[in-house]
N, C-alpha and C positions, 0 to 999 in steps of 0.2 A: 603850223604857221608856214613860213616859206620853205622852199624845197631844199633837200639835202644837196651836197655837191654831186654833180652828175658827170660821169665819165664820158668824154667825147667818143664818138664812134666814127669810123671811116666813112667817106662818101661812097655810097653804093646805090644802084638803082632801087627805087622804092617798089615794094610789092603792092598789088591792088587786090585786096581780098573781096570776096563776095559778102553780101550781107549775112548769108548763112554761115560763112566761115567766121565772121566777126562776132556773132551773137555769143557763142560759148566762151570766147576770150573775154568779153565784157562781163559775163557771169563769173568767170574765174577771178577777175580783178575784184569784183564786188564781194566775193566770198573770202578773199585773202587780204583785204585792204586794212590790216591792223597797223598799229604803230604811229597813228597820228598823221597829219598831212605830209610831213617830211618823208616818212616811210611809204605812204601811199603814192606820192609823186615819184619816188625812186623806183617803186614797184612798176608803175606805168612806164617809166623810162626804160626799164630793163625789158619789159615785154613788148612795148609798142615800137621802141626805137632800135633796141639791140637785137631782140629775138625775131620779131615779125617784120621789122623794117617797113612799117606802114606809114611812118612820118619821119622826116629828117630831124636831125638834132637841132639845127637852127630854128626850124618851124615849131618844134616842140617847145623850145625855150622862149620863143617869141609869144606863143600862145600862153605860156605860163606867166610871162610878164603882164600880159593883158588881164589874165584872171586875177592877178594880185591887185589890180586896180578896182576890183568889184567887191561889193558886200557879199557875204556868204562864203562857203567852203571852197577854196580855190582848187582843191584836188578834184572834187565832184564836177566843178565847172570845166576843168581841164579835160576830164573824160568826155564831157558833153561836147566840147569843142572838137576833139579828135574824131568822135563819132559823127559829128556834123560834117567835118572835112571829108570823111571817107564816104558817107552815104546820105548826106543831106539831112533834112528834118528828121526822118525816121531813125537815122543813125544816131543823131544827137539825143533824141528822146530815149532810145534803148540804152545807150551807153550811160547817160546820166541817171536813168531810173535804176538800172542794175547795180550802179555804184551805191545806191541808197537802200534798195529794197531788202537785201539780206540783213543789214544792220537794223532796219526798221522792224523786221519780223522778230529778230532776236530780242531787241530791247522792249518791244511790246510784250513778248512772252515773259521777260524778266519783270516788267512792270506789273503784270497780272499776278505773278507769284509774290511780288513785294507787297502789293495791296492786300492780298489774301492772307499772307503768312508772316508779315513783318513783325507781329507781336509775339511770334514764337521765339523761344530762347536761342535756338541754334542760329536763326537768321540774324538776330540782333547781335549775337556774339561775333559772327563773321563780319558784319558791317562795322563793328568797332575797330577791327584791324584794317579794313579797307579804307576807312576815313583817314587814318594816319598815313597810309601809303599815298592817298590822293593829295594830301598836303605836300608831300615830297615831290609828286609829279608836277603840281602847280609851281612850286619853287624852281624846279628844273626848267619848266617852260618860261618862267620869268627871266632866268639867266640867259637862256637861248635867244629869246626875242631881244633882250637888252643888248647883247653883243652885236646883233645885226642892225638894230634900229638907231642906237644912240651914237651917231657919227660925229656930231658937232655940239657946241654949246647950245645952239638953238634947239636941237633935239632934246637935250637934257632939260632945258627950261620947259618945253612943252610936256615932257613926261612928268616933271615935278608939279606943274600946274594941273595936269589931269588928275594926278593922285590927290592933291589937296582939294580939288573941286568935288571929288567923290567922297573922300574920307572925312574931310573937315566940314564941307559945306553941303554935302548930300545933294549936289546938283544932279539932274537927270542925265543918264548915260547918253542918250541921243544928242543932248545939247553939248556935252563935252566933245563928242566926235565931230559934230558940225562945226564947233569953234576951231578945233584943230585943223580940219579940212580947209576952212576959210583962211586961217593963218598961213597954211602951206601954199594955198593958191595965190595969195597976195604978196607974200614976203619972198624975195629972190633967194634968201639964204637957204631955203629948203629945196630949191630946184637943182636937179643934177646937171652936170656939164653936158654940153652938146655932144651927141654920140653919132658918129658917122659909121653906122653898122653895115658892113659889106654883105652880111647874110640876110638881107631883107627878104621878107616873105613875098615870093613872086607867084604864089598860087592864084588862079583865077577866082575872082569874087563871085559868090552866088547871089549877090545883092541885086535887086531890081530897082534900086533908087528909093527916093523918099516915099513913093506910094506904097512900095512893099514894106518899108520900115514902119510906116504908120499902120498898115494892115496887121503886121506882126505885133505891134504894140497894143492895138485894139483887141486882137485875139488873146494875147497874153493876159491883159488886164481883165478881160471878160472871163477867162478860165479861172483866174485867181479869185474872182468874186462869186462865181457861180455856186459852189457848194455852200458858201456863207449865206447867200440869199435864200437858197433852198432850205437850209436848216432853220433860218429865221422865220420863213413862212410856215414850216411844219411845226416847230416848237415854240415860236414866238420870240420877240426881240429880248424878252427878259430871261431867256434860257442861258445857260452857262456857255453855250457855243458861240454866241455873239462876242462876249469879251475875250474868249480864247482866240477867235479869229482876228479881232482888232489888235490885241496885244502882240501876237506872234507875227502878224503882218508888219507891224512897226519894227519888230526885231529883225525881220528879214531884210530891211533896207538899211540897217545901221550896224550889221555884224561885221564890220571891218576888223581884221585882226583875229578872226576865229572865235570859237566858242568861249575860250577863257575870258575874252574881253567883255562878254555880256553876262556871265553867270552870276556875278554878285548882284547886278541890277535885276536880273530875272528872279533871283532868290528873294531879294528884298520886296519886289512887287508881288510875287506869288505868295509870300508869307504875310506881309504887312498890309498890302492894299487889297488883294483879292481873297486871301484866306484859302488859297488852293493847297498850299503845303504847310506842314508844321516845321518849326525851327529844326535845322539840321538835316532835313530830308533832301535838300539840294545836293549835299555831299554824298548821300546814298545814291542819288541818280547819277552823279558824275562817276562814281565808282562803277556803276553798271555800264555806263557808256564807254568808259576806258577799256572795258574787256570785250567790246563788240566790234565787228568790222564796220567800215563806213566812217563818215565824218563825225567828229565829236559833237557837233551841233545836234545830233540825234538825241542828246540828253533832253531836248525840249519835248520829244515824244513822251517821255516819262512824266514831265510836268503836265502836259496836256491830258494825259491819261488820268492822273490823279485828280486834276481839277474837275473833270467830268465824272469820274468815279464817285467823288464825294458830293456832287450836286447833280444827281441823275434825272431829276424831274420825274416824268411819267415812265421812264425807261428803267430797266434793271441796271444796277451799278456797272456790271461788266460790259453790257452793250453800250452804255453811255461812255464808259472809259475808252472803248475801242473807237467809237466815233470821235471823241475828243482827241485821241492820239493821231488818228488819220487826218483830221482837220488841221491839227498843228503841223503835221508833215506837209500837207498840201500847201498851206499858206507860207510855209518856210521855204520850200524848194521850187515852187512854180516861178518865183522871181529869178532864181538861179538859171533856169532854162531861158527865161525871157532876156536876161542880160546877154547871154551867149548868142542867141539867135538874132538879137538886134545888132550887136557889135562885132561878131565874128568876121563878117566880110570887110571890116575896117580895122582889123587888129593893128596893122602897122601904123596907121595914122594916129590912132588913139594912144598907142604905146609910146610914140615919139612926142606927144604933147607934154612939154616940160612943165607947164602950169599944173596939169593933171598929175604928173609924177611928183611934183612938189607937194600937192595936197595929200597924196598917198604917203609920202615920206613923213609928213607931220602927223598924220593919223596913226601911222605905225609907231611913231615915238610916243604918242598919247596912249597907245595900247599898253606900253610898258608900265605907265602909271596906273592904268586900269587893272592890269594883272597884279601889280603890287597891292592894290586895294583888295583884290580878290584873295591873294595869299594871306594878307593880314586877317581878313574876314574869316577865311577858313581856319587859320591858325587859332584864332580866339575861340572858335566854336568846337574845334577838335581837342585843344589842350586844356580847356577850362570847362567845368560843369556849369558855371554861372557867369553870364556876360551881361553887364548892365550898361548904363549911359553915364558919361562924365561931362558935366556942363562947364564950359569955359567961356563965360560971357554969352555971346550969341551962338557959339558953337556947341554942338552936341556930339561927342565922340563915343564910339563903342569902347567899353573898358571892362576888363574881367575882374572878378573877385579872385585875387591872387591866392587866397586860401583854398580855392576850389580846383587848383591845378591837378590834373589827372596824370600821375606819374607813369602809369602803364601806357597811356596814349602818347606821352612825350617820348618814352623809350621806343615805342614802335615807330614813331615818326623819325627819330634819329636813326634807327636801324634801316628804315626805308631810304633815307638820304645816303647812308653809307652804301647800300646796295646799288643805288642809281649812280652816284657820283664817284665812289671809290672802286667798286667792283664791276661797274657797267653791266649790271645784271639784266637790265631791260625792264620795260614798264609792266608787261603782263606777268613775268615771273615775280617781280617785286610785289605786285598786287596779290598774287596767289600766296606768297610767303607771309605777308602781313595779315591777309585774311585768315590763313590757317593758325598763325600765332595768336591773333585776336580771339579766335574761336576757343583755343585752348586756355588762354588767360581768363576769359569770361566764365568758362566752365569751372576752372580751378578756383577763381576768386570772384564769385558773383557779386 
């Protein structure tokens, strides 16, 4: 979610790296960007602001504030912005791509192994423990976001309304986000106080005005649609690639609040509407994504791979899966570049728009309710072997069979929460610990 606390750095002349000097640094960031967005942003701050002095502290934070207004992973968009600032279009493309590419390659490889070997005993045993750890990670994210986002009673109301809309009324996630944004835009209570920031971004804009903005928008939308149209022409509109592209394109423009905000909705649609995943497999994908570099939203690569793997049409399952994963990545991240290239020359004006900041504030509060819904959804499916439906008049709520409680899973989840909250063990060590313990428990007590 939002950045960790960043240590101020002294004002010093900024370095001006060549493109050749910047390339390996962006690759280094992409290969070591573990720890979620807070860790990723802190890593970039240490390297780009403190070590390399390629961007000043105020400009880095101003750009971060702008990226927080956008749908999509703010850490990847921040890297794209700094790359653009240093070397224009090619700098932004390289920085943003290298931030995603290592994680994409890793999770694609893990998805292939999962699809081929998930029914083997050893892999199922390991994922038993990982799911319990993922539940603790989601609860930790819920607490972190709530502390930052729920500042007033108005924010609490929005968070509660978002939770009820999803959990009790099963309203579509995009509708919930749109309603929160509209409330934040219209209601003054969500708007921040006026801010006279002395550290305004005085960098020269690269914008060429409205003509250039329209050209950028047309080029971005064309690139966004190009592979979708190509695959539809080759394999037909009935192929699995068309719904993959349509669904994840929609997700790309509503992923405010990061991956946790959309996972329950993606899981529901992928299982119940499209039949791409089996129940419980989204938690397996999240466990894979938590252990890879890059933005957590790369979990969608796993979903796109399995969707195409299981409906290959005339292709082999592996080839179809790779195409599905690549298509998912394309339609998810092309908009991230587009928002930066459209708005980067106007960062300060957009950042100071109080109505826009109010909309973001309300959306962030709604994300707390969304993540609470995700935590309950994960908890029910991790801790209980059977989850059904409870009808209360017009409402239909997920409800577990209490007799199906999995004591081993509950114990591992409790251990994971102790590791994260009490001993501050860290996400990756906690996942490794629970994965190993789950493997041992499943082998000892099949």
